[in-house]
N, C-alpha and C positions, 0 to 999 in steps of 0.2 A: 620083486614084478610079481602081484600075486594073479588067479588067474578065479573067477568063477562061473559056476556054471546056471544056464538060467534057460526055463521055456521058449520056444519062439511062437507062445501065443500070447492074447490079452492086450490088455493097455497102462499106458501110462501117462500119470499126470505130468502135463508138460512142465509145471514145475518143480518138478523133483524129478529133475533130469540131472546125469551125473556132467562134470567139466571134461574137457580135455585131461588136466592134470591130474586127476583120480578116473579115468576114463574104466567105469564096467557099464557101458550101456545096454540098455536092456535091447531084446528082439521089436520086432515095429511092436509087436503089442503086450509087453508084458504088465503086470499088474505094480500099483505102485509099488516101488523100494519102501524099507521100513529102516530109521534113524539110517539113511544115506546107504545104505548094503544091499544089494542083491542076494534076493536068496532063491529057493529053490521054491514051487509054486505048482499046486494041480488045476487042472483045466475045471471051471465050473461047469456044474449037470446041468444037460439043458431043462431051462422051461419050460412049459406049455404054451402056449400065445392067448387062452382063453382060462381064468383061472374057474376053480369047480370047489365044492366044498372042502374035498381034500388037498387042498391044495396050500400049501406053507402062504404065508401072509408077504403079501408083497414088499419088494426090497423100497425103503424108503431113506437109503441112502443118497444125498449127494450124486450127481453127476459126474463121473470121471470128467477131466476135461480132455481132449483129442489130442493124442504124441503129437509135436510139430518135428516132423522127418526135417523138415529144411535144417532144421541146426545140425543134425547128421550130416544130412549132403551136404551143406555150407563146410562143416569141418573138414568132413574129404574130399573135396572138389581145392580145396588149400593146399593138402596134402598133395593132393595128384598133381598140380601148377608146382609146388613147391622141385619133387623132382624133376617134374621137365625142364622148371630154368636152371638147376643144378647141373644135370646133365647133357641139356640141350643149349644151355648157352652158350660155352664155348665155341658151338657149330653155327648158331644166329648171334649175335653180339646183342644185336635187335633187344631181345628178350631178355637179357642179361642184365642185373644190375650195372646203373647208371654208375659212369667214375667216381663220379664224387655228386655234384648238380642234375637235376631232373629224376623222372621215377620213369620207370619202365616196368613192363610185367611184372618180373621178378622182385621187385619193390615196394608191390603190394600182399606179397605175402607174410614176412614178420607183422604187420599190421591186423593183417585180416584173422590169424591166428590169434591176435591178445585179445582181440575186440571179439569173436566167437565166445571168448571162452570167457569175458567179462559178461555176455550176456547168458552164459553155461551157470554161472554163478549165481544170478541172479535169482535164476529160477532154480538152484539146490539149493539154496537161503532166503527162499519163502517164511518156510518154517523154522526156528528155532527153539527148542526145547532148552538147552542149554551152551550160554555163550560160552563157558570156560573151556567146554568139549569140544565144542564146535572149532575155536580158536587153537585148542592143542592138535587139533586132525587135521587146518591147517596148517602149522608150523609144522610138523612131521611131513605132509606132503612135498611143501617148498623145501627142508632138506632133502631130500628123495628123489627130489628132480634137480636139484644145486648138482649134490653129490651123480646125478646120473650123466648130468651137460660135463660137471670135470671129467668124468672117464671115455665118454664120446667124443668131445671136442678137445682136450686137456692139452694132445697130441701124442697120448698114448699108441694110436692108429695114427700110417704112415700114409694111409691113402693109396689113389691104386698103382698098383706096377711096382710096390715096395712090400715086399714079404717081410718088414722086419718090425717089431714094435718093439714099445718101451719109451717112455718118456725120464728128461732130466727134470728132477724137481723143483728146480733150482730154476726153469723154463717152463713149466707147466703154465699155460693158457689159463686163467683162473674165471672168464666169460665166456659166454655163448650163447647157444642160440634157445638151449633148454633153461639156461642160467635166467635168462632175460626172461623167458614164462614164469619161471616160479618166483621172481621177483614182482613182475605185475601182476600175478596170479594172488602172492600172498596181500600187495596194497590191496587189491580191489575187494577180496577177501575177506582183509579182520574189517576195512568199512563195513562191507555189508554186515554184519555181527554187530556192528559198536557205533556205528552212526546214522543207522534207520530210525527215527524217530516213529515210536507207535502211536502213528496216528491212520485213521482208517480213510480210506483213501474214496470220495465219493466228489468228487469236483477238482479241477487242473487248480486251485490253489491248494486242496490236502495234499496232493501230488508233489507240489512243490513242499512244504511245509514238511511230507514225509523225507525226501532227500535230500536237501539243499544241502544238508551238511557235506555231503559225500560231494556237490557238485561246487563246493566250498575247496573243499581236499582238489578238487581235478584243476583248480582255477591258482590255489595256488602253487601247486605242480611246475604248473607251467610258467606263473610269471617269476618263480625262482631261477626255473632254464634258463628262460629271455634272460633276467635280470645279468647268471651267472655268466653264458655265454655271450653277453655285448659286453659287459664290465669286466672280467677278470683280465689283468693285466697279464701277458705270454714273455716271459725273456727266453732268450737265446738257451738254446740247451744243445745239448751235445749226446750224441749215441753210436754204438761201437758199429763196425761194418767191415765185412769181407768181400771185397772188389776190385780189381785191375781197373774199373774204371773211373774209380775217382785216385787223385795222384798228391792230393791235398789231404790222407791223413795221419793225425795226430800220432805222438808216440806212443801208444797205446789202439791204437787203429781206430783210433775215435773221429769220428767231423761234427762239426760245429752247424747248427742251424740257426741263420739270422731271424729274430724274431722283433721284439721289443718291442712288442704295439699290443692295443686293446681292441676288439670289438672283431675281429679278423674270423672269419668263413674257411678261409683256403684252407687244404690240405694240412698245412706246415706249424701251423702256429693259430690254428683256434685252442678256446678252453675247452670241449672237448676232451681233447689228446692230454692238455694239460694235466688235469684232473685225474688222467687215469696213470697217466706217469710219475704220477705226484702219490695217488693213493696205493695203485696196484703194482707197479712196477714196470722198466723197458722190459724187464725181460719175460713179464707175464701176457702182454699184450700179442695180438695176434700179428704172425711174420710177412704175411702176406693180404695186405689194404688193398681194396678197392680202388685207391689211387693212382697203383702202379699200370690202371689201363689209361688215365689221363694222357695227353697229347704231352702232355709234359716227360712223360714215365715209359709208354710206349710207342712205339713205329707205327705198331697195329692197331692204335688207338679206337676204337672202343676195345677191342682186346689185349688180351697180354701179349708183351713181344719183346725185343729187346728197348735196350734204352736207349735214346738217341745222343744222337752226339751235343753236346752240352748241358746237358740233363741236372736238373735237381739235386742236392745231395740229399734232401729230405723223399729221394723217389727208392732209398732203399730202408726208411725210415719206419720203425714199428707202429700200428696203431689199428684196435678192435673195431670194429665196427657194431660191439655188444658190451662194446664200454660200461664205466660203473654211472656216469654222469648224464648217459643219451638212454641207458636204463631206468632210469628213472625218469624220466620224460615218455618214456616209451609204454608205461603204465597207466598213462592218461587213457589210451587207447582202451586198457581195459574199463575203465572209465566210463569209456563213452558206451559201451559194450552193456554194462550194468543199464546203464539209462535205455536203448531201445530191450531190455529183458525188463525191465522194470513194465515197460507200452504191456510185454505180453499182459504179465502179472495183472494188472489194472481193468486193461480195455481188451474185451474177448473178442469183439466183434472184427471181423477183417477190414470192414472199411476203416473203422477207426485206426486200427493198428498200420494199415497203407498209407492211412493222411498224416498221421501221428511221424514216423518214421520217412516219410517223404519232406516232408518241410524238416526236419530235424538233421536229414544229410543233404540237402539243398543249403541249408545255414550254416553247416559245416565246408561244404567246397565254397562257396564265399565267401566265409570268412581263410579259407587258407589262401585263393586268391589275393584276395588285400590286404592278407600280411604278405606275399610276395610283394606284390606293386611296394610294400611301406619297406621293404629290404632284405624280406626274411627270404631267403631262397629255397625250393625242396633239395631236401639231402637226406638219404636214410642215412647215412656214415652218424650224422649229427644231428639228426632224427627232430629235426626242426619243427617247431610251432604247424609253419604252415604245413610240413608235410605229413604232421597228423590230421590235422584237418585234412588235408584233401584223402588220405586214408582211408581215417574214419568217416567219410560222404562215400568214399567209393564202396567203402565192403555197407553200408547202410543200405545203398541203393543194390547190393548185390544180395545183401542179404532179401529187400522184396520179392526182387524175380525170384531168387530161389523158391521164397514162401507164397511164390503165389504158384509157381511151377505146382510144389507138391502137396503142399498144404489148402488151396484152394480149387485145382482145378484136376487135381490128382495124378498131373503127368510125372509120374513113380518110375514108372519102367528101365525108360533109358537111362535114368539118373540111379536104377539100383546100385551101381557097383562104387560111384560114390559113397553109397546111404553104409555101406558095407566097411568102407575107409574110416568114414566116420564116427562107427561105432568102433574101430581099433587104431584110430589115429596113433595113439602112442607106440605100437605095435611098429606097425610102419613106418613111422617118422624114425624111431633106431634105423628097424633094422636096410629100407630104401632109401629115403630123403636121406638119411645120414649116411648112406653106400656103407653100412659095417655088414651087409649079406653079399652083395658085391666081390669085398675083399676077402671078404670067407672063400667064395666060388673060385677066389684068382689064387688060394696058396693050394689046389688041387691044377697040376699040369700034368703035362706028357713034355716030356725031356727037359725043355726049357719054359720057363716061366711066361713067356709070351704065349706059350701054345693052353690057354686054360679057356672054358666055354666062355667067359664074358665077354674077351675078348675078339674069340673063332668067331661067337653069334654075329659082335656087332662090325666088323668084319666080313661076314658071309655076308649081309642087309646091304656095306656100302659095295658094293661086288654086285647084288639084282638090281640095283637102285642107280647103278655109274655114278655115283655122289657120295664121298662121306657127310656132306651135308644131310640129305637126307636119309642117306642110309642112319644116320646117326638118331635123327628125330625116326626113324619108324622106331629104331631098335629102344631107345626112347617110350614110345607108347607102344610098344610092345611088354616092357618094365610095367608102366603103370596097370594094363590091360593083367598083370601076372598078380600082381601086392592087391589088384582090386580082388578076382578069383580067392587067393589064399586067403583076404577078407571076410569073403562071402563063403570061404568055408567055414571058419571059423564061427561067424555068425551061426552057420546051418547046427552046427554043435554045440552052441549057446556056450561058448567061451569069448571071452574078454577077457585083458589085461589093463589091469590098472599097478597103481602106482599105492 
């Protein structure tokens, strides 16, 4: 991970912003970066209001496009919501991930990340001097992201209140949030480099001619995924389990999950799990899947809890919510973001952008509910087509709202904390959203591991509010504020982190 130092004044062209995965975002008004890198600069000298004989000739270079603060705010708000739902979701199950079908606040976070990455990619790769060089950078960043994801979510860190670390390579989790972002970024960036036609856009038809190959790829991915989801035959399968709740264990501690179906969307017998078990292997999947919060698997549903009497055996089976097949489908959210970013590039007026974004977002939401009526429910673990349409449409409307607030009416002061977090989204995600900094703090305690700064602060707030739920929420909001201020300090010092 590198750091870059930049000044805190100047302007940046919106088409040359840096995406989340390579984030070295500039300050509110930096000059345009050169060759996709951020470099130090000197403030321009003051120019007099009126020219004189001794004055230098006026600058005839084209005016720079104003910076889109909304992209930073959107990204930072997404990180903040991720912290909120991950840390307060246990106290407020209504904002936590839906157990299997349905959509909650938490279920919008990942698609929003992918969406805004797509927007940023479109702006970064508007002009490409060397396709081979750009491709090399994309591949390197993808590998870095994927490896970082393995380190963070592969099982090396054991979570809160567990001061041990280390992972059995035979059981390391291969996919996770950053791995999904890496693959989505790679597919979208490569398509932006190689599939955009050299067509001058001066009409809606030329806009389509320039980008139709990208749209075709997104459609093909969606159709291929849906075909596999509904068409693959899922046979019976076994997995090893250590539990006294089941008496029908095999000689090697295995249980049999009976499937023998095609087109099932339920937790035990869907094609997404089949592909992951076959390609990745059961030992490399997530061992605490969200369906453990379903009514079949938890007496406290929609929260985690003890197994109910007569719970099916698959309640203890592994399943990865960021697995291979669903991640390929998730990349389509990046392609939708590309389309929204292309509108920024080719349509400079606020009314034009808002109109096109609004119509597109509305169409996406209509398609989502149409797909649901046709039998494709909203499901984040499966990343169903209906779920992709819905979250992309909502992300589009969210971008419209933020764009209107900060880039049109300039209502920026109350949202500046999210702007700061968006400028250093990667470091905030690693330390806060992935809970690595709290885990680090828990390693320093007084006599007992429970007497650490994190636990004591949360307990104190719960006593102040006389409520575990509201005390937890207050703690999480303070956590968001803390990381917003940390990001603000980094921004003031001109420090940004990127891969």
